[in-house]
MIFI-472930 format. One record per atom (N, C-alpha, C, O): residue number from 1; x, y, z; residue in three letters. Coordinates in nm, 4 decimals, m for minus. Atoms other than C-alpha are relative to their C-alpha. Layout:
% MIFI-472930
[rec NUM, [X, Y, Z], "Ala"],
...
% end
This chain:
% MIFI-472930
[rec 1, [0.0798, m0.0960, 0.0396], "Gly"],
[rec 1, [m0.0033, 0.0000, m0.0017], "Gly"],
[rec 1, [0.0444, 0.1743, m0.0166], "Gly"],
[rec 1, [m0.0001, 0.2786, m0.0646], "Gly"],
[rec 2, [m0.0659, m0.1291, 0.0039], "Leu"],
[rec 2, [0.2745, 0.2293, 0.0847], "Leu"],
[rec 2, [0.0863, 0.0661, m0.1198], "Leu"],
[rec 2, [0.1152, 0.1853, m0.1308], "Leu"],
[rec 3, [m0.0303, m0.0198, 0.1278], "Cys"],
[rec 3, [0.4229, 0.2164, m0.2442], "Cys"],
[rec 3, [m0.0687, 0.0764, m0.1442], "Cys"],
[rec 3, [m0.0225, 0.1387, m0.2398], "Cys"],
[rec 4, [0.1154, m0.0823, 0.0816], "Val"],
[rec 4, [0.1209, 0.3372, m0.4306], "Val"],
[rec 4, [m0.0069, 0.0769, 0.0365], "Val"],
[rec 4, [0.0257, 0.1589, m0.0494], "Val"],
[rec 5, [0.0392, m0.1312, m0.0967], "Val"],
[rec 5, [0.0440, 0.6030, m0.1904], "Val"],
[rec 5, [0.1342, 0.0747, m0.0262], "Val"],
[rec 5, [0.1255, 0.1910, m0.0654], "Val"],
[rec 6, [m0.1180, m0.0792, 0.0283], "Ala"],
[rec 6, [0.4064, 0.7075, m0.2289], "Ala"],
[rec 6, [0.0950, 0.0017, m0.1850], "Ala"],
[rec 6, [0.2074, 0.0504, m0.1975], "Ala"],
[rec 7, [0.0321, m0.0282, 0.1093], "Gly"],
[rec 7, [0.3997, 0.6818, m0.6280], "Gly"],
[rec 7, [m0.1142, 0.1028, m0.0174], "Gly"],
[rec 7, [m0.0772, 0.2083, m0.0688], "Gly"],
[rec 8, [0.1067, m0.1248, 0.0221], "Leu"],
[rec 8, [0.0764, 0.9028, m0.6426], "Leu"],
[rec 8, [0.0904, 0.1183, 0.0471], "Leu"],
[rec 8, [0.1194, 0.1970, m0.0429], "Leu"],
[rec 9, [m0.0216, m0.1327, m0.0167], "Val"],
[rec 9, [0.2445, 1.1847, m0.4395], "Val"],
[rec 9, [0.1140, 0.0151, m0.0667], "Val"],
[rec 9, [0.1601, 0.1286, m0.0551], "Val"],
[rec 10, [m0.1338, m0.0378, 0.0337], "Gln"],
[rec 10, [0.5616, 1.1567, m0.6129], "Gln"],
[rec 10, [m0.0596, 0.0115, m0.1410], "Gln"],
[rec 10, [m0.0085, 0.1099, m0.1943], "Gln"],
[rec 11, [0.0809, m0.0824, 0.0979], "His"],
[rec 11, [0.3211, 1.1812, m0.9459], "His"],
[rec 11, [m0.0235, 0.1546, m0.0010], "His"],
[rec 11, [0.0267, 0.2394, m0.0747], "His"],
[rec 12, [0.0634, m0.1036, m0.0026], "Leu"],
[rec 12, [0.1277, 1.4553, m0.8234], "Leu"],
[rec 12, [0.1170, 0.1419, 0.0211], "Leu"],
[rec 12, [0.1006, 0.2452, m0.0439], "Leu"],
[rec 13, [m0.1072, m0.0756, 0.0173], "Ala"],
[rec 13, [0.4605, 1.6571, m0.7256], "Ala"],
[rec 13, [0.0476, 0.0523, m0.1026], "Ala"],
[rec 13, [0.0462, 0.1742, m0.1191], "Ala"],
[rec 14, [m0.0324, m0.0319, 0.1115], "Arg"],
[rec 14, [0.5938, 1.6518, m1.0314], "Arg"],
[rec 14, [m0.0552, 0.0161, m0.1428], "Arg"],
[rec 14, [m0.0058, 0.0271, m0.2551], "Arg"],
[rec 15, [0.1033, m0.0742, 0.1263], "Ser"],
[rec 15, [0.2984, 1.7384, m1.2424], "Ser"],
[rec 15, [m0.0296, 0.1392, 0.0394], "Ser"],
[rec 15, [0.0012, 0.1826, 0.1504], "Ser"],
[rec 16, [m0.0614, m0.0933, 0.1144], "Ser"],
[rec 16, [0.2725, 2.0388, m1.4048], "Ser"],
[rec 16, [m0.0581, 0.1301, 0.1776], "Ser"],
[rec 16, [0.0166, 0.2221, 0.2110], "Ser"],
[rec 17, [0.0600, m0.0564, m0.1166], "Val"],
[rec 17, [0.0292, 2.1981, m1.0384], "Val"],
[rec 17, [0.1024, 0.0068, 0.1521], "Val"],
[rec 17, [0.1408, 0.0983, 0.2250], "Val"],
[rec 18, [m0.0847, m0.0555, m0.0914], "Cys"],
[rec 18, [0.2304, 2.1345, m0.7963], "Cys"],
[rec 18, [0.1458, 0.0336, 0.0361], "Cys"],
[rec 18, [0.1876, 0.0924, 0.1359], "Cys"],
[rec 19, [m0.1238, m0.0289, 0.0520], "Ala"],
[rec 19, [0.5806, 2.1359, m0.9369], "Ala"],
[rec 19, [0.0603, 0.1329, 0.0575], "Ala"],
[rec 19, [0.1636, 0.1372, 0.1244], "Ala"],
[rec 20, [m0.0399, m0.1062, m0.0807], "Ser"],
[rec 20, [0.5876, 2.5048, m0.8401], "Ser"],
[rec 20, [m0.0502, 0.0532, 0.1214], "Ser"],
[rec 20, [m0.0753, 0.1705, 0.1490], "Ser"],
[rec 21, [0.0281, m0.0427, m0.1460], "Leu"],
[rec 21, [0.4979, 2.4950, m0.5019], "Leu"],
[rec 21, [0.1416, m0.0568, 0.0780], "Leu"],
[rec 21, [0.1986, m0.1654, 0.0676], "Leu"],
[rec 22, [m0.1281, 0.0267, m0.0392], "Pro"],
[rec 22, [0.8020, 2.5411, m0.2957], "Pro"],
[rec 22, [0.0562, m0.1516, 0.0959], "Pro"],
[rec 22, [m0.0345, m0.1899, 0.1697], "Pro"],
[rec 23, [m0.0624, 0.1226, m0.0050], "Gly"],
[rec 23, [0.9828, 2.2247, m0.1901], "Gly"],
[rec 23, [m0.0871, m0.1194, m0.0768], "Gly"],
[rec 23, [m0.1073, m0.2239, m0.0150], "Gly"],
[rec 24, [0.0786, 0.1223, 0.0933], "Ala"],
[rec 24, [0.7836, 1.9935, m0.4482], "Ala"],
[rec 24, [0.1246, m0.0610, m0.0422], "Ala"],
[rec 24, [0.1220, m0.1774, m0.0821], "Ala"],
[rec 25, [m0.1124, 0.1098, 0.1269], "Glu"],
[rec 25, [1.1270, 1.8863, m0.6133], "Glu"],
[rec 25, [0.0542, m0.0966, 0.1087], "Glu"],
[rec 25, [0.0910, m0.2084, 0.0728], "Glu"],
[rec 26, [m0.0133, 0.1372, m0.0590], "Thr"],
[rec 26, [1.2031, 1.6940, m0.2945], "Thr"],
[rec 26, [m0.0647, m0.1000, 0.0471], "Thr"],
[rec 26, [m0.0331, m0.1979, 0.1148], "Thr"],
[rec 27, [0.1008, 0.1512, m0.0406], "Val"],
[rec 27, [0.9313, 1.4857, m0.2576], "Val"],
[rec 27, [m0.0093, m0.0925, m0.0785], "Val"],
[rec 27, [m0.1106, m0.1606, m0.0624], "Val"],
[rec 28, [m0.0027, 0.1023, 0.0405], "Pro"],
[rec 28, [1.0177, 1.2487, m0.4886], "Pro"],
[rec 28, [0.1246, m0.1017, 0.0796], "Pro"],
[rec 28, [0.1057, m0.2228, 0.0916], "Pro"],
[rec 29, [m0.1045, 0.0492, m0.1047], "Ser"],
[rec 29, [1.3520, 1.1537, m0.2621], "Ser"],
[rec 29, [m0.0714, m0.0316, 0.1030], "Ser"],
[rec 29, [m0.0601, m0.1399, 0.1605], "Ser"],
[rec 30, [0.0108, 0.0523, m0.1539], "Met"],
[rec 30, [1.1800, 1.1713, 0.0321], "Met"],
[rec 30, [m0.0924, m0.1066, m0.0149], "Met"],
[rec 30, [m0.0580, m0.1924, 0.0664], "Met"],
[rec 31, [0.0440, 0.1057, 0.0360], "Thr"],
[rec 31, [0.9505, 0.9238, m0.0774], "Thr"],
[rec 31, [0.0663, m0.1109, m0.0084], "Thr"],
[rec 31, [0.0468, m0.2037, 0.0700], "Thr"],
[rec 32, [m0.0911, 0.0846, m0.0279], "Gly"],
[rec 32, [1.1881, 0.7248, m0.1471], "Gly"],
[rec 32, [0.0395, m0.0564, 0.1235], "Gly"],
[rec 32, [0.0101, m0.1718, 0.1549], "Gly"],
[rec 33, [m0.0067, 0.0158, m0.1174], "Met"],
[rec 33, [1.3201, 0.7533, 0.1870], "Met"],
[rec 33, [m0.0708, m0.0821, 0.0434], "Met"],
[rec 33, [m0.0384, m0.2003, 0.0551], "Met"],
[rec 34, [0.1110, 0.0354, m0.0484], "Leu"],
[rec 34, [1.0354, 0.6806, 0.3085], "Leu"],
[rec 34, [m0.0650, m0.1468, 0.0014], "Leu"],
[rec 34, [m0.1237, m0.2026, 0.0941], "Leu"],
[rec 35, [0.0299, 0.1476, 0.0514], "Ala"],
[rec 35, [0.9645, 0.3455, 0.1447], "Ala"],
[rec 35, [0.0939, m0.1093, 0.0783], "Ala"],
[rec 35, [0.0744, m0.2097, 0.1467], "Ala"],
[rec 36, [m0.1332, 0.0651, m0.0629], "Gly"],
[rec 36, [1.3110, 0.2504, 0.2355], "Gly"],
[rec 36, [m0.0085, m0.0409, 0.1564], "Gly"],
[rec 36, [0.0284, m0.1498, 0.2003], "Gly"],
[rec 37, [m0.0212, m0.0437, m0.1549], "Trp"],
[rec 37, [1.2685, 0.3595, 0.6242], "Trp"],
[rec 37, [m0.1253, m0.1863, 0.0203], "Trp"],
[rec 37, [m0.1005, m0.2965, 0.0694], "Trp"],
[rec 38, [0.0544, 0.1475, m0.0065], "Ala"],
[rec 38, [0.9725, 0.0810, 0.5875], "Ala"],
[rec 38, [0.0332, m0.1169, m0.0374], "Ala"],
[rec 38, [0.0205, m0.2230, 0.0238], "Ala"],
[rec 39, [m0.0707, 0.1772, 0.0009], "Gly"],
[rec 39, [1.1291, m0.1887, 0.4248], "Gly"],
[rec 39, [0.1034, m0.0732, 0.1250], "Gly"],
[rec 39, [0.1199, m0.1926, 0.1501], "Gly"],
[rec 40, [m0.1251, 0.0101, m0.0968], "Gly"],
[rec 40, [1.4245, m0.1367, 0.7188], "Gly"],
[rec 40, [m0.0988, m0.0809, 0.0756], "Gly"],
[rec 40, [m0.0782, m0.1996, 0.1012], "Gly"],
[rec 41, [0.0698, 0.0434, m0.1775], "Asp"],
[rec 41, [1.1450, m0.1952, 1.0088], "Asp"],
[rec 41, [m0.0086, m0.1131, m0.0422], "Asp"],
[rec 41, [0.0497, m0.2120, 0.0021], "Asp"],
[rec 42, [0.0715, 0.1273, 0.0538], "Thr"],
[rec 42, [0.9843, m0.4295, 0.8151], "Thr"],
[rec 42, [0.0983, m0.1272, 0.0462], "Thr"],
[rec 42, [0.0541, m0.2065, 0.1293], "Thr"],
[rec 43, [m0.0869, 0.0828, m0.0453], "Phe"],
[rec 43, [1.3205, m0.6597, 0.8443], "Phe"],
[rec 43, [0.0082, 0.0237, 0.1108], "Phe"],
[rec 43, [0.0101, m0.0860, 0.1667], "Phe"],
[rec 44, [m0.0425, 0.0458, m0.1086], "Leu"],
[rec 44, [1.3807, m0.5663, 1.1724], "Leu"],
[rec 44, [m0.0968, m0.0141, 0.0715], "Leu"],
[rec 44, [m0.0686, 0.0588, 0.1666], "Leu"],
[rec 45, [0.0906, 0.0430, m0.0652], "Gln"],
[rec 45, [1.1134, m0.6599, 1.3263], "Gln"],
[rec 45, [0.0127, m0.1839, m0.0495], "Gln"],
[rec 45, [0.0529, m0.2759, 0.0218], "Gln"],
[rec 46, [m0.0249, 0.1334, 0.0395], "Leu"],
[rec 46, [1.1179, m0.9819, 1.1413], "Leu"],
[rec 46, [0.1222, m0.0580, 0.0556], "Leu"],
[rec 46, [0.0959, m0.1697, 0.1002], "Leu"],
[rec 47, [m0.1216, m0.0363, m0.0610], "Phe"],
[rec 47, [1.4865, m0.9723, 1.2735], "Phe"],
[rec 47, [m0.0505, m0.1003, 0.1387], "Phe"],
[rec 47, [m0.0491, m0.2223, 0.1555], "Phe"],
[rec 48, [0.0765, 0.0627, m0.1138], "Arg"],
[rec 48, [1.2962, m0.9690, 1.6519], "Arg"],
[rec 48, [m0.0410, m0.0990, 0.0062], "Arg"],
[rec 48, [0.0023, m0.1761, 0.0918], "Arg"],
[rec 49, [0.0994, 0.0902, m0.0553], "Glu"],
[rec 49, [1.0467, m1.2002, 1.6173], "Glu"],
[rec 49, [0.0798, m0.1840, m0.0618], "Glu"],
[rec 49, [0.0203, m0.2834, m0.0200], "Glu"],
[rec 50, [m0.1027, 0.0896, 0.0452], "Leu"],
[rec 50, [1.3252, m1.4909, 1.4397], "Leu"],
[rec 50, [0.0661, m0.0427, 0.1467], "Leu"],
[rec 50, [0.0702, m0.1561, 0.1944], "Leu"],
[rec 51, [m0.0679, 0.0620, m0.1197], "Arg"],
[rec 51, [1.5178, m1.4521, 1.7732], "Arg"],
[rec 51, [m0.0730, m0.0228, 0.0965], "Arg"],
[rec 51, [m0.0495, m0.1179, 0.1710], "Arg"],
[rec 52, [0.0750, 0.0988, m0.0849], "Ala"],
[rec 52, [1.2415, m1.4714, 1.9778], "Ala"],
[rec 52, [m0.0189, m0.1091, 0.0000], "Ala"],
[rec 52, [0.0284, m0.1698, 0.0962], "Ala"],
[rec 53, [0.0422, 0.0857, 0.0524], "Ala"],
[rec 53, [1.1225, m1.7273, 1.8464], "Ala"],
[rec 53, [0.0955, m0.1690, m0.0191], "Ala"],
[rec 53, [0.0574, m0.2857, m0.0098], "Ala"],
[rec 54, [m0.1067, 0.1302, 0.0275], "Arg"],
[rec 54, [1.4787, m1.9547, 1.7658], "Arg"],
[rec 54, [0.1112, 0.0360, 0.0978], "Arg"],
[rec 54, [0.2197, m0.0019, 0.0537], "Arg"],
[rec 55, [m0.1095, m0.0407, m0.0827], "Pro"],
[rec 55, [1.7083, m1.8168, 2.0654], "Pro"],
[rec 55, [0.1156, m0.0680, m0.0023], "Pro"],
[rec 55, [0.2204, m0.0063, 0.0166], "Pro"],
[rec 56, [m0.1647, 0.0531, 0.0820], "Glu"],
[rec 56, [1.9893, m2.1014, 1.9535], "Glu"],
[rec 56, [0.0387, 0.0382, m0.0939], "Glu"],
[rec 56, [0.1548, 0.0081, m0.1215], "Glu"],
[rec 57, [m0.0734, m0.0432, 0.1083], "Leu"],
[rec 57, [2.0244, m1.9359, 1.6569], "Leu"],
[rec 57, [0.1059, 0.0876, 0.0014], "Leu"],
[rec 57, [0.1802, 0.1170, m0.0923], "Leu"],
[rec 58, [m0.1126, m0.1041, m0.0665], "Cys"],
[rec 58, [2.2444, m1.6981, 1.8584], "Cys"],
[rec 58, [0.1125, m0.0795, 0.1039], "Cys"],
[rec 58, [0.1016, m0.1802, 0.1738], "Cys"],
[rec 59, [m0.0736, 0.0693, m0.0630], "Asp"],
[rec 59, [2.5364, m1.7573, 2.0021], "Asp"],
[rec 59, [0.0817, 0.0243, 0.1486], "Asp"],
[rec 59, [0.1641, 0.1136, 0.1684], "Asp"],
[rec 60, [m0.0021, m0.0203, m0.1391], "Met"],
[rec 60, [2.5770, m1.8129, 2.3859], "Met"],
[rec 60, [0.1468, m0.0227, m0.0170], "Met"],
[rec 60, [0.1916, m0.0916, m0.1086], "Met"],
[rec 61, [m0.2146, 0.0242, m0.0052], "Pro"],
[rec 61, [3.0201, m1.7943, 2.4734], "Pro"],
[rec 61, [0.0020, m0.1189, 0.0690], "Pro"],
[rec 61, [m0.0601, m0.1351, 0.1741], "Pro"],
[rec 62, [0.0510, 0.1722, m0.0534], "Ala"],
[rec 62, [3.0393, m2.1702, 2.5428], "Ala"],
[rec 62, [0.0880, m0.0152, 0.1443], "Ala"],
[rec 62, [0.0620, m0.1158, 0.2104], "Ala"],
[rec 63, [m0.0255, m0.0551, m0.1234], "Ala"],
[rec 63, [3.2608, m2.0320, 2.8665], "Ala"],
[rec 63, [m0.1598, m0.0020, 0.1379], "Ala"],
[rec 63, [m0.1805, m0.0496, 0.2495], "Ala"],
[rec 64, [0.1522, m0.0716, m0.0529], "Leu"],
[rec 64, [2.9077, m1.9171, 3.0016], "Leu"],
[rec 64, [m0.1016, m0.0945, 0.0109], "Leu"],
[rec 64, [m0.1990, m0.0739, 0.0833], "Leu"],
[rec 65, [0.1330, 0.1261, m0.0069], "Asn"],
[rec 65, [2.6935, m2.2897, 2.9218], "Asn"],
[rec 65, [m0.0478, m0.0302, 0.1235], "Asn"],
[rec 65, [0.0474, m0.0452, 0.2001], "Asn"],
[rec 66, [0.0139, 0.0362, m0.0726], "Gly"],
[rec 66, [2.5191, m2.3730, 3.1759], "Gly"],
[rec 66, [0.0268, 0.0806, 0.1442], "Gly"],
[rec 66, [0.0066, 0.0137, 0.2456], "Gly"],
[rec 67, [m0.0538, m0.0912, m0.1237], "Thr"],
[rec 67, [2.6349, m2.0899, 3.4574], "Thr"],
[rec 67, [m0.1161, 0.0633, 0.0077], "Thr"],
[rec 67, [m0.2136, 0.0687, m0.0673], "Thr"],
[rec 68, [0.0321, m0.1679, m0.1080], "Ala"],
[rec 68, [2.5151, m1.8073, 3.6851], "Ala"],
[rec 68, [m0.0316, 0.0779, m0.1107], "Ala"],
[rec 68, [m0.1390, 0.1298, m0.1412], "Ala"],
[rec 69, [m0.0393, m0.1460, 0.1042], "Ala"],
[rec 69, [2.6345, m1.5820, 3.4118], "Ala"],
[rec 69, [m0.0529, 0.0022, m0.0976], "Ala"],
[rec 69, [m0.0637, 0.1038, m0.1662], "Ala"],
[rec 70, [0.0489, 0.0295, 0.1653], "Ala"],
[rec 70, [2.4788, m1.7412, 3.1142], "Ala"],
[rec 70, [m0.1581, 0.0383, 0.0398], "Ala"],
[rec 70, [m0.2411, 0.0439, m0.0509], "Ala"],
[rec 71, [0.1284, m0.0242, m0.0310], "Glu"],
[rec 71, [2.1580, m1.6557, 3.3074], "Glu"],
[rec 71, [0.0019, 0.1349, 0.0756], "Glu"],
[rec 71, [m0.0775, 0.1509, 0.1683], "Glu"],
[rec 72, [m0.0164, m0.1236, m0.0794], "Ala"],
[rec 72, [2.2496, m1.3143, 3.4331], "Ala"],
[rec 72, [m0.0248, 0.1050, m0.2053], "Ala"],
[rec 72, [m0.0928, 0.1939, m0.2565], "Ala"],
[rec 73, [0.0587, m0.0694, 0.1098], "Leu"],
[rec 73, [2.2425, m1.2075, 3.0930], "Leu"],
[rec 73, [m0.1130, 0.0512, m0.0528], "Leu"],
[rec 73, [m0.2099, 0.0027, 0.0055], "Leu"],
[rec 74, [0.1649, m0.0523, 0.0421], "Glu"],
[rec 74, [1.9337, m1.0285, 2.9148], "Glu"],
[rec 74, [0.0221, m0.1260, m0.1257], "Glu"],
[rec 74, [m0.0121, m0.2411, m0.0986], "Glu"],
[rec 75, [m0.0108, 0.0627, 0.1227], "Ala"],
[rec 75, [2.0167, m1.1892, 2.5508], "Ala"],
[rec 75, [0.1430, m0.0580, m0.0025], "Ala"],
[rec 75, [0.2431, m0.0212, 0.0589], "Ala"],
[rec 76, [m0.1174, 0.0466, 0.0170], "Pro"],
[rec 76, [2.2534, m1.4294, 2.4131], "Pro"],
[rec 76, [0.1209, 0.0918, m0.0839], "Pro"],
[rec 76, [0.1960, 0.1044, 0.0128], "Pro"],
[rec 77, [m0.0749, m0.0387, 0.1093], "Asp"],
[rec 77, [2.4844, m1.2631, 2.1650], "Asp"],
[rec 77, [m0.0403, m0.0043, m0.1239], "Asp"],
[rec 77, [0.0014, m0.1064, m0.1785], "Asp"],
[rec 78, [0.0555, 0.0391, 0.1477], "Cys"],
[rec 78, [2.2958, m1.2090, 1.7927], "Cys"],
[rec 78, [0.1009, 0.0345, m0.1204], "Cys"],
[rec 78, [0.0740, 0.0078, m0.2375], "Cys"],
[rec 79, [m0.0122, m0.0585, 0.0918], "Thr"],
[rec 79, [2.5657, m1.0339, 1.6353], "Thr"],
[rec 79, [0.0267, m0.0425, m0.1589], "Thr"],
[rec 79, [0.0184, 0.0242, m0.2619], "Thr"],
[rec 80, [0.0243, 0.0298, 0.1552], "Arg"],
[rec 80, [2.6133, m1.2828, 1.3512], "Arg"],
[rec 80, [m0.0392, m0.0591, m0.0679], "Arg"],
[rec 80, [m0.0066, m0.1046, m0.1775], "Arg"],
[rec 81, [0.1340, 0.0266, 0.0745], "Leu"],
[rec 81, [2.2865, m1.3774, 1.3329], "Leu"],
[rec 81, [m0.0191, 0.1327, m0.0686], "Leu"],
[rec 81, [m0.0301, 0.1046, m0.1879], "Leu"],
[rec 82, [0.0379, m0.1234, 0.0291], "Asn"],
[rec 82, [2.2218, m1.0139, 1.2476], "Asn"],
[rec 82, [0.1104, 0.0519, m0.1366], "Asn"],
[rec 82, [0.0788, 0.1364, m0.2203], "Asn"],
[rec 83, [m0.0722, m0.0347, 0.0727], "Leu"],
[rec 83, [2.5432, m1.0047, 1.0427], "Leu"],
[rec 83, [m0.0592, m0.0799, m0.1315], "Leu"],
[rec 83, [m0.0639, m0.0216, m0.2399], "Leu"],
[rec 84, [0.0665, 0.1003, 0.1245], "Ala"],
[rec 84, [2.3706, m1.3273, 0.8019], "Ala"],
[rec 84, [m0.0962, 0.0593, m0.0331], "Ala"],
[rec 84, [m0.0993, 0.0822, m0.1540], "Ala"],
[rec 85, [0.1260, m0.0160, 0.0049], "Leu"],
[rec 85, [2.0657, m1.2161, 0.8208], "Leu"],
[rec 85, [0.0125, 0.1646, m0.0967], "Leu"],
[rec 85, [m0.0478, 0.1627, m0.2040], "Leu"],
[rec 86, [0.0096, m0.1184, 0.0533], "Ala"],
[rec 86, [2.1319, m0.8186, 0.7019], "Ala"],
[rec 86, [0.0932, m0.0644, m0.1802], "Ala"],
[rec 86, [0.0266, m0.0586, m0.2835], "Ala"],
[rec 87, [m0.0199, 0.0655, 0.1001], "Ala"],
[rec 87, [2.3643, m0.9918, 0.4179], "Ala"],
[rec 87, [m0.1124, m0.0415, m0.0429], "Ala"],
[rec 87, [m0.1572, 0.0484, m0.1141], "Ala"],
[rec 88, [0.0666, 0.0429, 0.0964], "Leu"],
[rec 88, [2.0883, m1.1943, 0.2833], "Leu"],
[rec 88, [m0.1029, 0.0893, m0.0382], "Leu"],
[rec 88, [m0.1634, 0.0771, m0.1448], "Leu"],
[rec 89, [0.1084, m0.1431, 0.0325], "Val"],
[rec 89, [1.8527, m0.8649, 0.3024], "Val"],
[rec 89, [0.0957, 0.0683, m0.1292], "Val"],
[rec 89, [0.0413, 0.0907, m0.2373], "Val"],
[rec 90, [m0.0939, m0.0503, 0.1246], "Thr"],
[rec 90, [2.1802, m0.7176, 0.0689], "Thr"],
[rec 90, [m0.0054, m0.0446, m0.1002], "Thr"],
[rec 90, [m0.0631, 0.0132, m0.1923], "Thr"],
[rec 91, [0.0253, 0.1233, 0.1026], "Val"],
[rec 91, [2.1981, m0.9824, m0.1450], "Val"],
[rec 91, [m0.0882, 0.0228, m0.0821], "Val"],
[rec 91, [m0.0715, 0.0903, m0.1837], "Val"],
[rec 92, [0.1353, 0.0082, 0.0337], "Gly"],
[rec 92, [1.8471, m1.0334, m0.2191], "Gly"],
[rec 92, [m0.0115, 0.1887, m0.0355], "Gly"],
[rec 92, [m0.0340, 0.2050, m0.1554], "Gly"],
[rec 93, [0.0574, m0.1762, 0.0520], "Ser"],
[rec 93, [1.7835, m0.6015, m0.2679], "Ser"],
[rec 93, [0.0744, m0.0080, m0.1182], "Ser"],
[rec 93, [0.0170, m0.0021, m0.2269], "Ser"],
[rec 94, [m0.1694, 0.0207, 0.1212], "Thr"],
[rec 94, [2.1111, m0.6390, m0.5010], "Thr"],
[rec 94, [m0.0960, m0.0740, m0.1171], "Thr"],
[rec 94, [m0.1432, m0.0014, m0.2047], "Thr"],
[rec 95, [0.0814, 0.0222, 0.0635], "Leu"],
[rec 95, [1.9020, m0.8932, m0.6834], "Leu"],
[rec 95, [m0.1284, 0.0124, m0.0671], "Leu"],
[rec 95, [m0.1736, m0.0046, m0.1803], "Leu"],
[rec 96, [0.1923, m0.0693, 0.0871], "Leu"],
[rec 96, [1.5463, m0.7801, m0.7389], "Leu"],
[rec 96, [0.0194, 0.1377, m0.0312], "Leu"],
[rec 96, [m0.0909, 0.1896, m0.0485], "Leu"],
[rec 97, [m0.0091, m0.0845, 0.0827], "Ile"],
[rec 97, [1.6822, m0.4646, m0.8694], "Ile"],
[rec 97, [0.0686, m0.0371, m0.0912], "Ile"],
[rec 97, [0.0015, m0.0557, m0.1927], "Ile"],
[rec 98, [m0.0449, 0.0896, 0.1131], "Thr"],
[rec 98, [1.9105, m0.6132, m1.0863], "Thr"],
[rec 98, [m0.0669, m0.0313, m0.0542], "Thr"],
[rec 98, [m0.0642, 0.0255, m0.1633], "Thr"],
[rec 99, [0.0768, 0.0573, 0.1010], "Leu"],
[rec 99, [1.6313, m0.8282, m1.2252], "Leu"],
[rec 99, [m0.1034, 0.0795, m0.0702], "Leu"],
[rec 99, [m0.1626, 0.0624, m0.1768], "Leu"],
[rec 100, [0.1417, m0.0671, m0.0008], "Leu"],
[rec 100, [1.3813, m0.5828, m1.1969], "Leu"],
[rec 100, [0.0706, 0.1660, m0.0693], "Leu"],
[rec 100, [m0.0288, 0.2357, m0.0895], "Leu"],
[rec 101, [m0.0588, m0.1102, 0.0884], "Lys"],
[rec 101, [1.5921, m0.2557, m1.3800], "Lys"],
[rec 101, [m0.0368, m0.0235, m0.1168], "Lys"],
[rec 101, [m0.0950, 0.0790, m0.1523], "Lys"],
[rec 102, [m0.0089, m0.0139, 0.1396], "Pro"],
[rec 102, [1.5624, m0.3454, m1.7261], "Pro"],
[rec 102, [m0.1755, 0.0094, m0.0824], "Pro"],
[rec 102, [m0.2247, 0.0631, m0.1816], "Pro"],
[rec 103, [0.1400, m0.0194, m0.0040], "Phe"],
[rec 103, [1.2015, m0.4046, m1.6912], "Phe"],
[rec 103, [m0.0447, 0.2048, 0.0191], "Phe"],
[rec 103, [m0.1645, 0.2317, 0.0270], "Phe"],
[rec 104, [0.0330, m0.1249, m0.0823], "Thr"],
[rec 104, [1.1858, m0.0034, m1.5867], "Thr"],
[rec 104, [0.0314, 0.1081, m0.0827], "Thr"],
[rec 104, [m0.0081, 0.2237, m0.0673], "Thr"],
[rec 105, [m0.0770, m0.0860, 0.1407], "Gln"],
[rec 105, [1.3855, 0.1374, m1.9214], "Gln"],
[rec 105, [m0.1708, 0.0683, m0.0323], "Gln"],
[rec 105, [m0.1674, 0.1903, m0.0167], "Gln"],
[rec 106, [0.0503, m0.0562, 0.1060], "Ser"],
[rec 106, [1.1008, 0.2392, m2.0776], "Ser"],
[rec 106, [m0.1644, 0.0080, 0.0917], "Ser"],
[rec 106, [m0.2634, m0.0404, 0.0368], "Ser"],
[rec 107, [0.0530, m0.0327, m0.0854], "Val"],
[rec 107, [0.8721, 0.3429, m1.7645], "Val"],
[rec 107, [m0.0561, 0.1344, m0.0184], "Val"],
[rec 107, [0.0311, 0.2042, 0.0333], "Val"],
[rec 108, [m0.0386, m0.2027, m0.0533], "Glu"],
[rec 108, [0.7715, 0.7518, m1.7674], "Glu"],
[rec 108, [m0.0709, m0.0164, 0.1058], "Glu"],
[rec 108, [m0.1841, m0.0644, 0.1109], "Glu"],
[rec 109, [0.0480, m0.1062, m0.1200], "Cys"],
[rec 109, [0.7352, 0.8917, m1.4308], "Cys"],
[rec 109, [m0.0042, 0.1318, m0.0241], "Cys"],
[rec 109, [0.1015, 0.1945, m0.0172], "Cys"],
[rec 110, [m0.0061, m0.1677, 0.0059], "Gly"],
[rec 110, [0.6299, 1.2506, m1.4894], "Gly"],
[rec 110, [0.1238, 0.0243, m0.1298], "Gly"],
[rec 110, [0.1842, m0.0518, m0.2055], "Gly"],
[rec 111, [m0.1138, m0.0700, 0.1144], "Ser"],
[rec 111, [0.8661, 1.4502, m1.7173], "Ser"],
[rec 111, [0.1392, 0.0058, 0.0209], "Ser"],
[rec 111, [0.2086, 0.0825, m0.0459], "Ser"],
[rec 112, [m0.1624, 0.0354, m0.0253], "Gly"],
[rec 112, [1.2154, 1.3461, m1.5837], "Gly"],
[rec 112, [0.0128, m0.1304, m0.0481], "Gly"],
[rec 112, [0.1219, m0.1873, m0.0440], "Gly"],
% end
């Protein structure tokens, strides 16, 4: 839904009616940022839910296993899991952009 609204707002900002309004030139880049933030927040929530559902995916220092210190830790170290998931999202995004770019060459959005 957000992508459709962002596309409509972008189109209106580039139209001859709204283009003369102060600040209208920043709307297209701002809608892109909003879509990016929404995507980032979606993946952050996915990461949180994955860590909560599968805590064994995170690393617990071997020296602390079964000790009181392990229980005192608020959460195991999920740095490796976070890096792996971020790498997967980055590679997936790169592939998506690379595969979809040829299909956008003939799409005209506004006068630019």
